[in-house]
Backbone as a chain_set.jsonl record, in Angstrom:
{"seq": "MEQHWSAVCAVILALGASVHFDIVFAAEADGNLTVILPKPGHCPRRLNVVPSHKGCVCDEDCPADHKCCVFDCGAVCVPPAFTKPGVCPRRHWGSGLCAEFCSNDSDCPKDEKCCHNGCGHECIAPYTVKPGRCALPQGTPMCAEYCYHDGQCPGEQKCCKTTCGHACSEPC", "coords": {"N": [[103.71, 123.467, 159.377], [102.035, 122.249, 158.194], [102.46, 122.221, 155.904], [104.323, 121.376, 155.478], [103.611, 118.449, 155.822], [101.132, 118.866, 153.384], [103.262, 118.163, 150.809], [104.408, 115.686, 152.058], [102.439, 114.059, 151.388], [102.024, 114.406, 148.743], [104.586, 112.992, 147.928], [103.767, 110.823, 148.761], [101.728, 109.594, 146.411], [102.758, 111.067, 144.027], [104.419, 108.335, 144.461], [102.568, 106.199, 144.148], [101.883, 106.601, 141.823], [103.821, 106.434, 140.301], [104.167, 103.678, 141.464], [102.113, 102.283, 139.783], [102.237, 103.37, 137.268], [103.904, 102.898, 136.133], [106.188, 104.754, 136.01], [109.035, 107.185, 137.313], [110.319, 109.031, 139.406], [112.353, 111.515, 139.282], [114.984, 112.91, 141.622], [116.042, 116.071, 142.047], [119.224, 117.817, 142.063], [118.432, 120.313, 142.955], [116.21, 120.048, 143.674], [113.478, 119.657, 142.991], [111.442, 117.701, 141.007], [112.027, 115.405, 138.593], [110.6, 113.219, 135.683], [110.647, 110.689, 133.983], [110.013, 108.786, 131.736], [109.253, 105.309, 131.237], [111.009, 103.149, 128.989], [110.861, 103.171, 125.405], [108.755, 100.35, 123.186], [108.743, 96.591, 124.27], [110.139, 94.303, 126.66], [111.947, 91.222, 125.039], [110.084, 87.801, 124.844], [112.152, 85.698, 125.317], [115.549, 85.281, 124.971], [117.617, 86.959, 122.535], [120.219, 87.622, 121.902], [122.501, 88.56, 122.472], [123.668, 90.291, 126.003], [123.48, 94.034, 127.05], [124.078, 94.614, 129.151], [124.532, 93.53, 132.675], [122.665, 92.678, 135.634], [120.982, 94.997, 135.493], [118.336, 97.703, 137.688], [116.473, 99.207, 136.392], [114.67, 100.516, 133.095], [116.389, 102.391, 133.12], [118.889, 102.158, 133.855], [120.603, 100.853, 131.476], [122.205, 101.145, 128.831], [121.254, 103.9, 125.95], [119.128, 102.761, 123.744], [117.831, 100.074, 124.905], [116.451, 97.6, 127.057], [115.702, 96.713, 130.703], [115.672, 93.735, 131.177], [114.277, 90.93, 132.651], [115.538, 87.483, 132.687], [115.778, 83.843, 132.955], [118.679, 84.276, 134.092], [119.041, 86.749, 135.599], [119.078, 90.12, 134.814], [119.295, 91.53, 132.984], [119.924, 93.972, 130.25], [118.796, 94.459, 127.162], [117.95, 94.692, 123.731], [114.641, 96.795, 122.686], [111.795, 94.956, 122.245], [109.095, 95.436, 119.899], [104.883, 96.233, 118.751], [103.973, 94.863, 116.207], [101.161, 95.986, 113.505], [98.504, 94.938, 112.536], [96.866, 91.765, 112.448], [97.521, 88.203, 113.294], [97.192, 86.005, 110.725], [94.433, 83.236, 111.397], [94.642, 79.61, 110.975], [95.089, 77.454, 108.899], [93.797, 74.682, 108.583], [95.659, 71.123, 109.825], [98.829, 71.397, 112.101], [101.543, 74.042, 112.595], [105.003, 73.393, 111.614], [106.231, 72.558, 114.726], [108.85, 74.754, 115.963], [110.97, 77.096, 116.656], [110.986, 80.399, 114.909], [111.182, 82.559, 115.129], [110.112, 84.891, 117.772], [109.487, 87.309, 118.747], [107.662, 89.99, 117.212], [109.333, 91.507, 116.431], [111.354, 90.647, 115.434], [110.783, 90.08, 112.863], [111.14, 90.18, 109.076], [110.181, 93.189, 107.449], [106.517, 93.825, 107.096], [106.039, 91.96, 108.995], [104.549, 89.99, 111.149], [104.765, 87.663, 113.93], [103.628, 84.825, 114.672], [101.884, 82.172, 116.556], [101.614, 78.874, 115.135], [100.556, 77.047, 115.38], [102.046, 74.612, 116.416], [104.667, 75.287, 116.867], [106.398, 79.064, 116.602], [106.347, 81.206, 113.77], [107.776, 83.805, 111.305], [104.838, 85.032, 109.592], [102.912, 87.203, 106.867], [100.501, 89.629, 107.998], [97.558, 90.448, 108.38], [95.132, 93.064, 108.578], [92.274, 93.982, 110.232], [88.572, 94.789, 109.156], [86.522, 98.038, 110.392], [83.817, 97.284, 112.336], [81.148, 95.424, 112.8], [80.539, 91.562, 113.046], [77.224, 90.125, 112.672], [75.417, 87.731, 113.785], [75.636, 84.307, 113.002], [72.481, 83.914, 111.346], [70.676, 81.184, 110.544], [72.996, 80.633, 108.459], [72.871, 78.424, 105.125], [75.386, 78.559, 104.281], [78.294, 76.614, 104.412], [80.659, 76.499, 103.329], [84.153, 77.623, 103.54], [85.167, 80.325, 103.18], [85.922, 82.85, 102.731], [88.944, 83.674, 104.812], [89.953, 85.753, 106.438], [89.275, 89.612, 107.24], [90.875, 91.11, 104.856], [90.476, 89.593, 102.981], [87.858, 90.342, 101.663], [85.519, 92.262, 99.7], [85.328, 95.958, 98.725], [83.855, 97.22, 102.017], [83.62, 95.326, 103.455], [83.502, 93.098, 105.352], [85.585, 88.896, 107.158], [83.017, 86.641, 108.403], [81.302, 84.568, 110.148], [79.623, 81.599, 109.053], [76.592, 79.094, 109.982], [78.258, 77.4, 109.589], [81.024, 77.965, 108.578], [82.743, 80.689, 106.712], [81.721, 83.583, 106.081], [82.146, 86.246, 102.997], [80.529, 89.724, 104.378], [78.291, 92.449, 105.151], [79.626, 94.331, 107.483], [77.461, 95.166, 110.676]], "CA": [[104.204, 122.027, 159.447], [101.107, 122.099, 157.053], [103.37, 122.49, 154.74], [105.883, 119.699, 155.623], [102.232, 117.136, 155.098], [100.81, 118.262, 152.188], [104.865, 117.89, 150.734], [104.13, 113.892, 151.683], [100.525, 113.555, 150.341], [102.336, 114.811, 147.557], [106.081, 112.347, 147.322], [103.012, 109.183, 148.489], [101.241, 109.968, 145.951], [104.119, 110.579, 143.206], [105.467, 106.929, 144.378], [101.673, 105.516, 143.693], [101.547, 106.733, 140.714], [104.606, 105.475, 139.56], [103.992, 101.929, 141.353], [100.354, 102.267, 138.997], [102.342, 104.045, 135.887], [105.588, 102.747, 135.02], [107.119, 106.358, 135.491], [109.753, 107.194, 137.527], [111.25, 110.236, 138.85], [113.901, 111.448, 139.684], [114.568, 114.169, 142.767], [117.908, 116.641, 140.883], [119.962, 118.923, 142.814], [117.618, 121.71, 143.743], [114.258, 119.801, 145.057], [113.377, 119.249, 141.961], [111.089, 116.134, 140.957], [112.25, 115.5, 137.945], [109.838, 112.499, 135.521], [111.513, 109.178, 134.208], [109.141, 107.909, 131.217], [109.455, 103.754, 130.627], [111.41, 103.375, 127.266], [109.324, 101.945, 124.214], [108.947, 99.126, 122.963], [108.978, 95.591, 125.567], [111.063, 92.947, 126.508], [111.426, 90.459, 123.842], [109.765, 86.655, 125.189], [113.004, 84.736, 124.829], [117.175, 86.532, 125.47], [118.954, 85.163, 122.164], [121.241, 88.257, 121.855], [124.192, 88.982, 123.891], [123.205, 91.465, 126.408], [125.0, 95.089, 126.125], [124.34, 95.188, 130.725], [124.158, 92.755, 133.361], [122.61, 93.447, 136.924], [120.372, 96.273, 135.725], [117.092, 97.715, 138.026], [114.961, 99.794, 135.328], [115.378, 100.971, 131.75], [117.047, 103.829, 132.631], [120.147, 101.988, 133.956], [120.598, 100.217, 130.571], [122.661, 101.802, 127.158], [120.889, 103.898, 124.005], [117.366, 101.996, 124.07], [117.973, 99.369, 125.487], [114.994, 98.046, 128.087], [116.034, 95.544, 131.733], [114.706, 92.531, 131.18], [114.639, 89.37, 133.681], [115.18, 86.37, 131.688], [116.631, 83.114, 133.697], [120.266, 84.222, 133.78], [118.53, 87.169, 136.124], [117.983, 90.497, 135.145], [120.238, 92.265, 131.877], [119.82, 94.761, 129.184], [118.287, 94.248, 125.77], [117.58, 95.557, 122.303], [113.061, 96.341, 123.054], [110.569, 94.111, 121.243], [107.633, 95.941, 119.271], [104.487, 94.772, 118.52], [103.456, 95.724, 114.321], [100.077, 96.364, 113.338], [98.074, 94.179, 112.362], [96.258, 90.395, 113.329], [97.664, 87.332, 112.571], [96.183, 84.5, 110.397], [93.898, 81.604, 111.301], [95.602, 78.308, 111.429], [94.189, 77.019, 108.191], [94.602, 73.205, 109.018], [96.536, 71.379, 111.238], [99.672, 71.924, 112.726], [102.751, 74.379, 111.573], [106.736, 72.94, 112.366], [107.437, 72.682, 115.662], [111.074, 75.223, 115.727], [110.277, 78.706, 116.952], [111.763, 80.668, 114.02], [110.926, 83.851, 115.885], [109.935, 85.206, 119.389], [108.704, 88.441, 117.988], [107.639, 90.991, 115.722], [111.185, 92.618, 116.257], [112.285, 89.086, 114.81], [110.198, 89.25, 111.04], [110.733, 91.512, 107.832], [108.75, 94.538, 106.821], [105.012, 93.269, 108.331], [105.247, 90.356, 109.35], [104.123, 88.639, 112.904], [106.236, 86.568, 114.835], [102.527, 83.862, 114.871], [102.103, 80.625, 116.678], [101.478, 78.36, 113.816], [99.529, 75.456, 115.535], [102.964, 74.19, 117.241], [106.153, 76.135, 117.058], [106.045, 81.083, 116.517], [106.879, 81.606, 112.715], [106.699, 85.004, 110.977], [104.001, 85.529, 108.666], [102.418, 88.009, 107.071], [99.174, 89.857, 109.099], [96.204, 90.982, 107.867], [94.297, 94.378, 108.557], [91.056, 93.96, 110.337], [87.677, 96.327, 109.421], [85.994, 98.509, 110.751], [82.124, 97.13, 111.689], [81.384, 93.783, 113.305], [79.901, 90.4, 111.845], [76.198, 89.934, 112.802], [75.185, 86.539, 114.56], [74.672, 84.023, 111.479], [71.08, 83.448, 111.668], [70.486, 80.269, 109.179], [73.024, 81.149, 106.994], [72.954, 77.904, 104.758], [77.062, 78.465, 103.583], [79.07, 75.491, 104.614], [81.642, 76.175, 103.057], [85.381, 78.937, 104.043], [84.775, 81.511, 101.272], [87.33, 84.128, 103.523], [89.182, 83.459, 106.146], [90.058, 87.104, 106.98], [88.272, 90.272, 106.763], [91.474, 91.458, 104.007], [89.858, 88.871, 101.028], [87.018, 90.441, 100.942], [85.525, 93.921, 98.602], [84.97, 97.081, 99.999], [83.606, 97.144, 103.483], [83.154, 93.384, 104.576], [84.027, 91.807, 106.897], [84.962, 87.994, 107.225], [82.052, 86.931, 108.823], [80.31, 83.126, 109.836], [78.21, 81.942, 108.825], [76.192, 78.144, 110.57], [79.737, 76.233, 109.318], [81.92, 78.543, 108.188], [83.042, 81.676, 106.971], [81.087, 83.908, 104.475], [81.908, 88.163, 103.015], [79.31, 90.394, 105.533], [78.4, 93.815, 104.974], [79.53, 94.803, 108.83], [76.061, 95.846, 111.329]], "C": [[102.852, 121.427, 158.422], [101.728, 121.99, 156.171], [103.861, 121.452, 153.718], [104.36, 118.205, 155.515], [101.975, 117.013, 153.902], [101.953, 117.571, 151.562], [104.949, 116.119, 150.462], [103.636, 113.563, 151.396], [101.281, 113.787, 148.816], [103.285, 113.961, 147.634], [104.987, 111.122, 147.292], [102.6, 109.403, 147.428], [101.576, 109.562, 144.119], [104.781, 108.977, 142.76], [104.131, 106.105, 143.793], [101.958, 105.547, 142.341], [102.887, 106.276, 139.49], [104.91, 104.148, 139.514], [103.072, 101.439, 139.75], [100.964, 102.362, 136.79], [103.135, 103.583, 135.314], [106.229, 103.746, 134.928], [107.613, 106.844, 137.088], [110.268, 108.55, 137.97], [112.018, 110.743, 140.464], [114.008, 112.681, 140.839], [115.819, 114.391, 141.861], [118.136, 117.302, 142.22], [119.608, 120.168, 143.881], [116.613, 121.202, 143.761], [113.399, 119.246, 144.493], [112.732, 117.704, 141.317], [111.298, 116.116, 139.047], [111.238, 113.385, 137.065], [110.322, 112.075, 134.785], [110.203, 108.508, 133.407], [109.489, 106.396, 130.647], [109.894, 104.004, 129.425], [110.868, 102.813, 126.233], [109.501, 101.285, 123.776], [109.035, 97.634, 124.668], [109.924, 94.607, 125.437], [110.549, 91.615, 125.985], [110.9, 88.815, 125.504], [111.218, 85.651, 125.102], [114.415, 85.681, 124.94], [117.828, 85.838, 124.481], [119.487, 86.036, 121.112], [121.677, 88.222, 123.262], [123.614, 90.047, 124.845], [124.261, 92.42, 126.785], [125.12, 95.745, 128.616], [124.272, 93.989, 131.285], [124.029, 93.676, 134.557], [121.228, 94.451, 136.624], [118.948, 96.375, 136.537], [116.32, 98.233, 137.6], [115.935, 99.838, 134.317], [116.331, 101.859, 132.079], [119.335, 103.532, 133.523], [121.355, 100.901, 132.863], [121.234, 101.438, 129.478], [121.227, 102.238, 126.321], [119.602, 103.822, 124.592], [116.778, 100.9, 124.698], [117.106, 99.115, 127.077], [116.281, 96.278, 129.348], [115.021, 94.912, 131.983], [114.992, 91.548, 132.132], [114.172, 88.034, 132.603], [115.853, 85.269, 132.831], [118.271, 83.017, 134.052], [120.32, 85.462, 134.718], [118.67, 88.38, 135.095], [118.856, 91.255, 134.004], [118.868, 92.802, 130.533], [119.648, 94.661, 127.399], [117.575, 95.16, 124.952], [115.838, 95.06, 122.788], [112.814, 95.159, 121.832], [109.346, 94.979, 120.597], [106.581, 95.111, 118.625], [103.588, 95.702, 116.935], [102.452, 95.742, 114.0], [99.242, 95.399, 112.394], [97.892, 92.839, 112.857], [96.921, 88.631, 112.95], [96.982, 85.837, 112.44], [95.348, 83.157, 111.26], [94.886, 80.177, 110.813], [93.978, 77.461, 110.261], [93.678, 75.494, 108.973], [95.346, 72.258, 109.598], [97.404, 72.577, 112.075], [100.966, 72.749, 112.394], [103.614, 73.45, 111.693], [106.479, 73.339, 113.524], [108.448, 73.386, 116.355], [109.499, 76.564, 115.92], [111.574, 79.196, 115.767], [111.682, 82.546, 114.729], [110.389, 83.964, 116.968], [109.635, 86.633, 119.409], [108.689, 89.176, 116.689], [108.709, 91.28, 114.745], [111.967, 92.222, 114.541], [112.096, 88.489, 113.073], [110.734, 89.963, 110.83], [109.964, 92.045, 107.805], [107.92, 93.809, 107.831], [105.348, 92.638, 108.621], [105.019, 89.854, 110.287], [104.715, 87.532, 113.041], [104.231, 86.321, 115.198], [103.007, 82.77, 115.349], [101.293, 79.836, 115.75], [100.637, 77.163, 114.738], [100.174, 74.39, 116.662], [103.928, 74.965, 118.035], [105.193, 78.07, 116.212], [107.177, 80.643, 114.587], [106.912, 83.309, 112.013], [105.957, 85.283, 109.911], [103.261, 87.166, 107.994], [100.575, 88.093, 107.568], [98.212, 90.623, 107.737], [95.425, 91.812, 108.735], [92.541, 92.974, 108.67], [90.394, 95.185, 110.082], [87.538, 96.203, 110.158], [84.758, 98.308, 110.93], [82.748, 95.524, 112.494], [80.592, 93.059, 113.087], [79.213, 90.145, 112.529], [76.066, 88.183, 112.8], [74.954, 85.822, 113.327], [73.322, 83.819, 111.428], [70.847, 82.115, 109.693], [70.928, 79.921, 108.252], [73.369, 79.759, 105.984], [74.466, 77.392, 104.263], [77.929, 77.309, 104.302], [80.517, 75.421, 104.551], [82.852, 77.557, 104.0], [84.968, 79.74, 102.956], [86.241, 82.348, 101.539], [88.278, 83.699, 105.066], [89.548, 84.704, 106.941], [89.78, 88.233, 105.878], [89.671, 91.28, 104.883], [90.762, 90.715, 102.541], [88.193, 89.202, 101.293], [86.347, 91.849, 100.645], [85.268, 95.032, 99.986], [85.086, 97.368, 101.34], [83.192, 95.926, 104.38], [84.083, 93.421, 104.436], [84.123, 90.333, 106.47], [84.271, 87.277, 108.295], [81.957, 85.366, 109.537], [80.192, 83.491, 109.842], [77.371, 80.017, 109.532], [77.893, 77.262, 110.02], [80.328, 76.394, 108.626], [82.732, 80.587, 107.661], [82.723, 82.467, 105.445], [81.78, 85.919, 103.971], [80.726, 88.557, 103.898], [79.529, 91.327, 104.992], [78.391, 93.34, 106.876], [78.28, 95.406, 109.92], [77.34, 97.014, 111.648]], "O": [[102.806, 120.267, 158.01], [101.12, 121.31, 155.344], [103.903, 121.014, 152.569], [104.58, 117.09, 155.041], [102.174, 116.026, 153.194], [101.876, 116.344, 151.636], [105.279, 115.458, 149.477], [103.878, 112.476, 150.872], [100.866, 113.16, 147.841], [102.759, 113.457, 146.642], [104.963, 110.394, 146.3], [103.703, 109.565, 146.906], [101.185, 108.692, 143.341], [105.273, 108.511, 141.733], [104.431, 105.279, 142.931], [102.268, 104.52, 141.737], [102.841, 105.94, 138.306], [105.437, 103.468, 138.633], [103.343, 100.558, 138.935], [100.539, 101.884, 135.738], [103.274, 103.695, 134.096], [106.918, 103.916, 133.922], [106.779, 106.895, 137.992], [110.669, 109.297, 137.077], [112.144, 110.55, 141.673], [113.026, 113.42, 140.907], [116.453, 113.566, 141.204], [117.394, 117.306, 143.203], [120.08, 120.683, 144.894], [115.716, 122.034, 143.902], [112.588, 118.478, 145.012], [113.461, 116.721, 141.181], [110.627, 116.885, 138.359], [111.267, 112.416, 137.824], [110.939, 113.0, 134.257], [109.399, 107.825, 134.041], [110.027, 106.357, 129.541], [109.399, 104.891, 128.73], [110.334, 101.72, 126.419], [110.717, 101.142, 123.642], [109.348, 97.915, 125.825], [110.419, 94.152, 124.406], [109.485, 91.028, 126.182], [111.26, 88.843, 126.681], [110.908, 84.564, 124.613], [114.228, 86.897, 124.993], [118.425, 84.776, 124.654], [119.458, 85.769, 119.911], [121.381, 87.997, 124.436], [122.919, 90.84, 124.211], [125.456, 92.146, 126.894], [125.761, 96.626, 129.189], [123.929, 93.115, 130.488], [124.61, 94.738, 134.783], [120.457, 94.633, 137.566], [118.195, 95.422, 136.338], [115.206, 98.059, 138.093], [117.129, 99.546, 134.269], [117.179, 102.108, 131.222], [120.352, 104.217, 133.631], [122.426, 100.393, 133.195], [120.691, 102.539, 129.396], [120.326, 101.447, 126.041], [119.087, 104.457, 125.513], [115.591, 100.744, 124.985], [117.038, 99.943, 127.986], [117.072, 95.405, 128.991], [113.973, 95.122, 132.594], [116.186, 91.392, 132.384], [113.128, 87.718, 132.031], [116.52, 85.841, 133.692], [118.926, 81.99, 134.232], [121.496, 85.707, 134.984], [118.352, 87.876, 134.018], [119.38, 92.057, 134.777], [117.77, 92.414, 130.135], [120.581, 94.848, 126.619], [116.84, 96.094, 125.273], [115.482, 93.924, 123.104], [113.492, 94.729, 120.898], [108.45, 94.967, 121.44], [106.727, 93.994, 118.129], [102.917, 96.727, 116.815], [102.385, 94.582, 114.407], [99.733, 95.294, 111.27], [98.691, 92.529, 113.74], [96.318, 88.079, 112.03], [96.533, 84.996, 113.22], [95.99, 82.179, 111.643], [95.95, 80.313, 110.21], [92.81, 77.138, 110.476], [93.149, 75.575, 110.081], [96.123, 72.963, 110.242], [97.169, 73.716, 112.476], [101.715, 72.016, 111.747], [103.072, 72.37, 111.93], [106.436, 74.564, 113.634], [108.992, 72.825, 117.306], [108.317, 76.803, 115.671], [112.686, 78.679, 115.668], [112.447, 83.466, 114.44], [110.025, 82.856, 117.362], [109.559, 87.041, 120.568], [109.312, 89.091, 115.63], [108.984, 91.33, 113.547], [112.505, 92.691, 113.538], [112.547, 87.575, 112.383], [111.144, 90.719, 111.71], [108.852, 91.609, 108.104], [108.254, 93.34, 108.919], [104.291, 92.008, 108.652], [105.532, 88.737, 110.231], [105.069, 86.648, 112.261], [103.552, 87.19, 115.746], [104.071, 82.255, 115.005], [100.139, 80.242, 115.607], [100.071, 76.357, 114.0], [99.566, 73.657, 117.441], [104.034, 75.221, 119.235], [104.112, 78.254, 115.652], [108.242, 80.054, 114.404], [105.941, 84.007, 112.306], [106.589, 85.946, 109.089], [103.163, 88.141, 108.74], [99.717, 87.21, 107.553], [98.364, 91.097, 106.612], [94.996, 91.245, 109.741], [92.039, 92.046, 108.035], [90.843, 96.294, 110.371], [87.813, 95.271, 110.913], [84.049, 98.848, 110.08], [83.798, 94.909, 112.676], [79.529, 93.621, 112.825], [79.776, 89.737, 113.545], [76.564, 87.488, 111.915], [74.225, 86.358, 112.492], [73.439, 82.626, 111.71], [70.879, 82.271, 108.473], [70.392, 79.294, 107.338], [74.593, 79.832, 105.87], [74.747, 76.237, 103.942], [78.153, 77.935, 105.338], [81.335, 74.77, 105.202], [82.419, 78.264, 104.91], [84.406, 79.417, 101.909], [87.251, 82.442, 100.842], [87.851, 83.513, 106.205], [89.422, 84.632, 108.163], [89.855, 88.233, 104.649], [89.102, 91.938, 104.012], [90.609, 91.202, 101.421], [87.365, 88.309, 101.113], [86.678, 92.704, 101.467], [85.127, 95.041, 101.209], [86.146, 97.71, 101.863], [82.682, 95.721, 105.481], [85.1, 93.645, 103.778], [83.274, 89.961, 105.66], [84.957, 87.234, 109.317], [83.06, 84.873, 109.302], [80.171, 84.695, 110.098], [78.436, 79.423, 109.357], [78.191, 76.286, 110.709], [80.585, 75.518, 107.8], [83.097, 81.422, 108.488], [83.125, 82.244, 104.303], [81.744, 86.738, 104.889], [79.917, 87.664, 104.151], [80.567, 91.504, 104.354], [77.668, 92.529, 107.455], [78.343, 96.628, 109.784], [77.086, 98.063, 112.24]]}, "num_chains": 1, "name": "protein.A"}
């Protein structure tokens, strides 16, 4: 009887893990449990392709690398979206075009990311963030935008806030 309760506890822990970590356990014919990890990628923000399958419940119901995603039309299988490395640049002035040219990084060519432009989304070349952090501005008298991102600064320098703008500074 003690073994029975151990098995019940193991199943409860496994179910708890599957809910918390999106892991699915499948029972095989011989009674062993198999771990099924979620497919890579994430669901796109918008449905902009014809689904490969309708009425799925989980990723395993979908063919190949497709994921089970819920949209207004219900749960459907679609190709996954991926987030590319890098950071979307800050907008310099005003708003961009109020149009949706992309919905995910996967929609963009090469290393471009799908970035908010102030009104819609468009593919923009990202910048990388250098290691370290900026010190708090301490009465720096520069009131201009000498940089917009770390990639515009030489060597290890970062683009840091001044009292009224941004300038390249050594990280702390």
